[in-house]
C-alpha positions in Angstrom: 28.4 1.6 -29.1 29.8 0.5 -25.7 27.8 0.3 -22.6 29.7 0.9 -19.4 29.0 -1.2 -16.3 28.3 1.7 -14.0 24.5 0.9 -13.8 25.4 -2.3 -11.9 27.4 -0.4 -9.2 25.1 2.2 -7.7 25.5 4.0 -4.4 22.4 4.3 -2.2 21.7 5.9 1.2 18.3 4.6 2.1 18.7 5.5 5.8 18.1 9.2 5.1 14.6 8.8 3.5 13.7 6.4 6.3 14.7 8.9 9.0 12.8 11.7 7.1 9.7 9.6 6.9 9.9 8.8 10.6 10.3 12.5 11.4 7.2 13.4 9.4 5.2 10.7 11.2 6.4 11.8 14.6 5.3 15.4 13.8 1.9 14.1 12.6 1.5 12.2 15.9 2.3 15.4 17.9 -0.2 17.4 15.8 -3.0 14.8 16.5 -2.1 14.8 20.2 -2.2 18.6 20.3 -5.7 18.6 18.7 -6.9 16.2 21.4 -5.4 18.5 24.0 -7.1 21.5 22.5 -10.5 19.8 22.6 -9.9 18.4 26.0 -8.9 21.7 27.5 -11.9 23.5 26.1 -14.3 20.9 27.4 -12.6 20.9 30.8 -12.6 24.7 31.1 -16.3 25.1 30.1 -17.4 22.1 32.3 -15.5 23.4 35.3 -16.6 27.0 35.0 -20.3 26.5 34.1 -20.9 22.9 35.3 -19.2 23.0 38.6 -19.6 26.7 39.2 -15.9 27.4 39.8 -14.7 30.8 38.5 -11.9 30.6 36.0 -10.1 33.3 34.0 -11.9 32.3 30.8 -10.4 34.9 28.5 -6.8 34.1 29.4 -7.3 30.3 29.3 -9.2 30.5 26.0 -6.4 32.7 24.6 -3.9 29.9 25.5 -6.1 27.4 23.6 -6.3 29.7 20.6 -2.5 30.0 20.6 -2.2 26.2 20.6 -4.6 26.1 17.6 -2.5 28.6 15.7 0.7 26.8 16.5 -0.9 23.5 15.5 -2.1 24.9 12.2 1.5 26.1 11.5 2.8 22.7 12.4 0.2 21.1 10.0 1.4 23.4 7.2 5.0 22.4 8.0 4.1 18.7 7.9 2.4 19.1 4.5 5.7 20.4 3.0 6.9 16.7 3.3 10.4 18.0 4.1 12.6 16.3 6.6 11.7 17.0 10.2 14.8 17.1 12.5 14.6 16.1 16.1 15.1 19.7 17.2 11.6 20.6 15.7 10.0 17.8 17.7 11.8 19.0 20.7 10.5 22.6 20.2 7.0 21.3 19.7 7.1 19.4 23.0 8.4 22.5 24.8 5.5 24.5 23.5 3.1 21.8 24.7 4.7 21.8 28.2 4.6 25.6 28.3 0.9 25.7 27.3 0.0 23.1 30.0 2.0 25.0 32.6 0.1 28.3 31.7 -3.3 26.6 32.0 -2.4 25.0 35.3 -1.0 28.4 36.6 -4.4 30.0 35.9 -6.3 27.1 37.5 -4.9 26.1 40.9 -1.3 25.0 40.0 -0.3 21.8 41.7 -3.7 21.5 43.4 -5.2 20.9 39.9 -5.7 17.2 39.4 -4.7 17.6 35.8 -1.1 18.3 36.8 -0.4 14.6 36.1 -0.7 15.3 32.4 3.0 16.2 32.6 3.6 12.5 32.7 2.1 12.2 29.2 4.5 14.8 27.9 7.4 13.0 29.4 6.3 9.7 28.0 6.0 11.1 24.5 9.4 12.8 24.7 10.9 9.6 25.9 9.6 7.9 22.7 10.5 10.7 20.2 13.7 12.2 21.6 17.1 10.9 22.4 19.8 11.7 24.9 20.0 15.2 26.2 16.9 16.6 24.6 14.7 14.0 26.3 16.2 14.7 29.7 15.8 18.4 29.1 12.1 17.9 28.7 12.0 15.9 32.0 13.9 18.7 33.7 11.6 21.4 32.3 8.5 19.5 33.3 9.8 18.9 36.8 10.8 22.5 37.2 7.3 23.6 36.1 5.7 21.4 38.8 8.0 22.9 41.4 7.2 26.4 40.3 3.4 25.7 40.3 3.7 24.5 43.9 4.6 28.0 44.9 3.1 30.2 42.2 -0.4 29.9 40.8 -3.8 31.5 40.9 -6.1 29.9 43.5 -8.8 27.5 42.5 -11.7 26.8 45.0 -11.1 23.0 44.8 -10.3 21.1 48.0 -8.6 17.8 48.0 -11.4 16.1 50.0 -10.5 12.6 49.0 -12.7 11.0 51.7 -15.9 12.1 49.8 -15.1 9.7 46.9 -17.2 10.2 43.8 -18.8 13.3 45.3 -15.5 15.1 45.3 -14.7 17.2 42.2 -11.0 16.7 42.9 -11.4 12.9 42.9 -13.4 13.1 39.6 -10.7 15.2 38.1 -8.0 12.7 39.2 -10.0 9.8 37.6 -10.5 11.8 34.4 -6.8 12.7 34.2 -5.8 9.0 34.8 -8.1 7.8 32.1 -6.8 10.5 29.6 -3.2 9.5 30.4 -3.9 5.8 30.1 -5.8 6.0 26.8 -3.4 8.4 25.1 -0.3 6.5 26.3 -1.8 3.3 24.9 -2.9 4.9 21.6 0.0 7.2 20.8 2.9 5.3 22.3 1.8 2.1 20.5 1.7 4.0 17.2 5.0 5.7 17.8 6.6 2.4 18.7 5.2 0.8 15.5 6.7 3.6 13.4 10.0 3.2 15.1 10.0 -0.5 14.6 9.2 0.0 10.9 12.1 2.4 10.6 14.4 0.0 12.3 13.2 -2.8 9.9 14.0 -0.5 6.9 17.4 0.3 8.3 18.1 -3.4 8.9 17.0 -4.1 5.3 19.3 -1.4 4.1 22.2 -2.8 6.1 21.5 -6.3 4.7 21.4 -4.9 1.2 24.7 -3.1 1.7 26.2 -6.4 3.0 24.9 -8.2 -0.1 26.3 -5.6 -2.4 29.7 -5.9 -0.6 29.4 -9.7 -1.1 28.8 -9.1 -4.8 31.9 -6.9 -5.1 34.0 -9.5 -3.4 32.7 -12.2 -5.7 33.3 -10.0 -8.7 36.9 -9.3 -7.7 37.4 -13.1 -7.1 35.8 -13.9 -10.5 37.9 -11.3 -12.3 41.1 -12.6 -10.8 40.1 -16.2 -11.6 39.3 -15.2 -15.2 42.8 -13.6 -15.6 44.4 -16.8 -14.2 42.3 -19.1 -16.4 43.0 -17.2 -19.6 46.6 -18.6 -20.1 45.9 -22.3 -19.5 42.8 -22.2 -21.7 44.8 -20.6 -24.5 47.5 -23.2 -24.1 44.9 -26.0 -24.2 43.4 -24.6 -27.4 46.8 -24.6 -29.0 47.6 -28.1 -27.9 44.2 -29.4 -29.2 44.8 -27.7 -32.5 48.2 -29.4 -32.8 46.6 -32.8 -31.9 44.1 -32.6 -34.8 47.1 -32.3 -37.2 49.1 -35.3 -35.8 49.1 -38.0 -38.5 48.6 -40.8 -35.9 45.4 -39.1 -34.6 43.9 -38.0 -37.9 43.2 -41.6 -38.9 41.1 -42.3 -35.8 37.6 -40.7 -36.3 36.6 -41.4 -32.7 39.6 -39.4 -31.4 39.0 -36.7 -33.9 35.4 -36.3 -32.7 36.5 -36.2 -29.0 39.2 -33.6 -29.8 36.5 -31.5 -31.6 34.2 -31.7 -28.6 37.1 -30.7 -26.3 37.9 -27.7 -28.5 34.2 -26.7 -28.4 34.2 -26.8 -24.6 37.5 -24.9 -24.4 36.0 -22.2 -26.6 33.0 -22.1 -24.3 35.2 -21.7 -21.3 37.1 -18.9 -23.0 33.8 -17.2 -23.8 32.7 -17.4 -20.2 36.0 -15.9 -19.1 35.7 -13.1 -21.6 32.2 -12.4 -20.4 33.4 -12.2 -16.8 36.1 -9.7 -17.8 33.6 -7.8 -19.9 31.2 -7.4 -17.0 34.0 -6.3 -14.7 34.7 -3.5 -17.3 38.2 -4.8 -18.1 37.5 -5.5 -21.7 34.9 -3.7 -23.8 34.1 -3.1 -27.4 34.2 -6.3 -29.3 31.5 -8.1 -27.3 29.1 -5.1 -26.9 26.9 -4.4 -29.9 23.7 -2.7 -30.8 20.7 -5.0 -31.3 17.0 -5.1 -30.5 15.2 -6.6 -27.6 13.7 -9.5 -29.6 17.0 -10.3 -31.4 18.8 -10.3 -28.1 16.3 -12.7 -26.5 16.2 -14.9 -29.6 20.0 -15.1 -29.6 20.2 -15.6 -25.9 17.8 -18.6 -26.0 19.5 -20.1 -29.0 23.0 -19.8 -27.4 21.7 -21.3 -24.1 20.0 -24.2 -25.9 23.2 -24.9 -28.0 25.4 -25.2 -24.9 23.0 -27.1 -22.5 21.6 -30.6 -22.7 17.8 -30.5 -22.3 15.1 -32.6 -23.9 12.5 -29.8 -24.6 12.8 -26.0 -24.5 9.7 -24.1 -25.2 10.4 -20.5 -26.3 7.4 -18.1 -26.6 8.3 -14.5 -27.7 5.2 -12.4 -27.3 6.8 -9.0 -27.9 4.9 -7.2 -30.6 6.7 -3.8 -30.5 10.5 -4.2 -30.7 13.0 -1.7 -29.3 16.7 -1.2 -30.0 19.1 -1.9 -27.2 22.7 -2.7 -26.4 23.5 -6.3 -25.5 24.9 -6.6 -22.0 26.8 -9.6 -20.7 25.5 -9.2 -17.2 21.9 -9.2 -18.5 22.6 -12.3 -20.5 24.2 -14.1 -17.5 21.3 -13.2 -15.3 18.8 -15.0 -17.6 21.3 -17.9 -18.0 21.4 -18.3 -14.3 17.6 -18.6 -14.0 17.5 -21.0 -17.0 20.3 -23.1 -15.5 18.4 -23.4 -12.2 15.2 -24.4 -14.1 17.1 -27.1 -16.1 18.7 -28.5 -12.9 15.2 -28.9 -11.4 13.6 -30.1 -14.6 16.1 -31.6 -17.0 13.4 -32.7 -19.5 11.3 -29.6 -19.9 11.8 -25.8 -19.5 9.7 -23.0 -21.0 10.7 -19.3 -21.6 8.1 -16.6 -22.3 9.0 -13.0 -23.1 6.5 -10.2 -23.2 6.3 -6.4 -23.0 4.0 -4.6 -20.6 4.1 -0.9 -21.5 7.7 0.1 -20.6 8.5 -3.1 -18.8 10.2 -6.2 -20.2 9.0 -9.5 -18.5 10.8 -12.8 -18.9 9.0 -15.8 -17.3 10.9 -19.1 -16.9 8.9 -22.2 -16.0 9.9 -25.7 -15.2 8.2 -29.0 -14.2 10.5 -29.8 -11.3 9.6 -30.3 -7.6 9.3 -26.6 -7.0 10.8 -24.5 -4.2 10.6 -25.6 -0.6 8.8 -23.1 1.7 12.1 -22.2 3.4 13.9 -21.4 0.2 10.9 -19.6 -1.3 10.7 -17.4 1.8 14.4 -16.3 1.4 14.6 -16.4 -2.4 17.6 -14.5 -3.7 19.5 -14.8 -0.4 23.1 -16.2 -0.9 23.6 -19.9 -0.2 19.9 -20.6 0.0 19.5 -23.6 -2.3 18.0 -27.1 -2.4 20.9 -28.4 -4.5 23.0 -29.2 -1.5 26.3 -28.2 -3.0 28.8 -25.5 -2.1 27.9 -22.1 -3.6 24.2 -23.1 -4.1 21.8 -20.2 -4.4 24.4 -17.7 -5.7 22.9 -17.8 -9.2 19.5 -16.4 -8.1 21.2 -14.1 -5.7 23.2 -12.5 -8.4 20.3 -12.4 -10.9 18.1 -10.7 -8.3 20.6 -8.0 -7.7 21.2 -7.4 -11.4 17.4 -7.1 -11.9 17.2 -4.5 -9.1 19.9 -2.4 -10.7 17.9 -2.5 -14.0 14.8 -1.1 -12.2 13.1 -4.4 -12.0 12.7 -7.5 -9.8 13.0 -11.2 -9.7 10.0 -13.1 -8.2 9.7 -16.9 -7.8 6.6 -19.0 -7.0 5.4 -22.6 -7.1 2.8 -23.3 -9.7 -0.5 -25.0 -8.6 -0.1 -27.6 -11.3 3.5 -28.4 -10.2 6.9 -27.0 -11.0 8.2 -23.5 -10.4 8.0 -20.2 -12.1 10.6 -17.3 -12.0 9.6 -14.0 -13.4 12.2 -11.3 -14.3 11.0 -7.8 -14.8 13.1 -4.9 -16.1 12.5 -1.3 -17.0 13.1 -1.0 -20.7 14.5 2.5 -20.2 17.5 1.0 -18.5 18.4 -1.4 -21.4 16.9 0.1 -24.5 18.2 2.8 -26.8 15.9 5.5 -28.3 13.3 3.8 -30.5 14.2 4.2 -34.1 11.1 2.4 -35.6 12.6 -1.0 -36.0 9.1 -2.4 -36.7 7.4 -5.4 -35.1 8.6 -8.8 -34.2 6.6 -11.6 -32.8 6.4 -15.4 -32.5 
């Protein structure tokens, strides 16, 4: 059974969910702000009418508050649908808030009401939530409402006797309006700004991920082209080495025969690497893809790596108790090889590999006794060209391994061990690599 390489080339559009989440949070901010406005208006109306003895059209003003309550309940139900909230809905909600404030001010003195400065809060919120023309439209509407209230409103027996200081109800109203504006601006604008920064961070991460995937594509094309170019000289070298082993003058020298055999082994290894590159690129398939099980795949992988690398001690601990059928994948094998190669480079004398299964997740842990990762490299693990090896191309192995792990529904996490050395943990969703379980039995070491 063949396994196509499509799972390693997926298309994503993370910006859309990010914008949807930001829209929902913005709507929730408006709902909370409107509840505060409802409570504040009720308290102000009752305190002004009964506390200060100023007659107000209570029925009409309470009806406006009731309308705001109904509108906010409808907005709350809309928010709970968790569907995307476009900017136009936020714009309409702000228009309703401006209209409600205008109606309340019309019934209570118009521009002579000290709470007329609450328009500034509506403008500040619109500046944070809206863009371009819609934001300026709110500014235009709010300004027009102030102009109309200067000419048309029901009178309120409230004089602007500023010289009386604290004894003036108008001065008290101005102070209360200022404090409301200041507190709400600090609370809500800070929260809105935080949400917008988080959205920008997600978009930046998405752009970085897209750049990394494009980098992978370029490297894949380069590797595929190089593999094609290397195929011919490697085949020529294999033929020449085979002829050398049959030359009478060389067959009598055991040292030369041993060196020729070693050269043939290395040429075969190079050819296998080239074939693996082409297989991963999807240019050759069939003969190298085969059905196996998770445990057999891991056992073979570790055996092959040990046979082609020079290392003093390799500790292999397979703790998988319930085996599952799967299709061997060259990209998966190369991903683990990259991690093992990095561990051997840091710790040439000792490397440990542990494999275990946690429910539906395969976990491969590679440990070494080297110097560990520096804080700078550990903070940017998996980023291209972040390496302590100091050679061109350093860091690409972990970079490629991390991206392969992501496409397999997993991750690659690195840390420094308290007792010394480093540990790299690869996790993968078994559903992305395993076939349907056919009761292969158990396998453990």
